[in-house]
N, C-alpha and C positions, 0 to 999 in steps of 0.2 A: 861599933864605930859606924857612923851614919853613911860614910862613903861606900860601904859594902852594899847598901841598897841600890846603888847605881850600877853595880857590876852586871854584865850581861848574864842571862840564864842559859844561853846556848852559844857555842862557838863552832863554826864549820871551818875545818882546815883542809889543807891539801886539795883545794878546789881550783877551778878555773872560773873566777868570778868576773863577769862582764859588767863593768861599772858604768859604762856609757859616759864617763868623764873624759873629756878630750885630753886632759893633762895626765891621766892615769887610767888607761883603758882596761887593764886587767889587774887583778889582785889574787891572792891565794887563800884568803880567809875573810870571814864575815862574823860579826858579833850581833846577837839578837837578844832583845829584852822586851817582854810583854808584846810579842808579835811584831815589833818594829826593829828595823836595822839601826844599830847604835854605833857601828864601826865597820870599816872596810880597810884591809891592808894586808900585810904579810902575816904568816902563821905566828911568828914571834910577837908581833905588835898586838894581835888580837888575844893571844894566850895570856899576855901580861895583864890584860883588862879583866880576865875571868876571875870570879871569886869562888869561894868554897861552894860546892854543890852544882857548879855550872856543868852542863852536859856538853861534852866535846865529841864531835862527829868528824871522823877522818873520811873525806869524800873520794880519795884515791884518784884525783884529777878530773872528776866529773864536773860538768858545767853548772854554774849557778847564775841565773839571770834575775836579779832582784826586780820586783815590780811586774813581772810577766804573770798575768792572771788569765787563765783559760775560763771564759764564761761557759763554754761547752753547751751552747744552745742547740736544740734540734729544730731545724727550720720548720717542719710541719707543726710542731707544738708552739713555737714562738712567733711564727710569721703571720 
């Protein structure tokens, strides 16, 4: 079935997802496919999206901040 190719490959659940969305600041789950976020919401909402073979990771309340990228430059090497 073609719709299965749209299913996320990874689901992070039981997290504290900081969405930066003024209408919905926090969520508990995030769905990821090909390195991109394809869904944010409750654990139940995101688990419904997952297909066979999706990796589920239970984060035990740990924070997820999508889009936070640490360039980790060393001043003497990059300045």
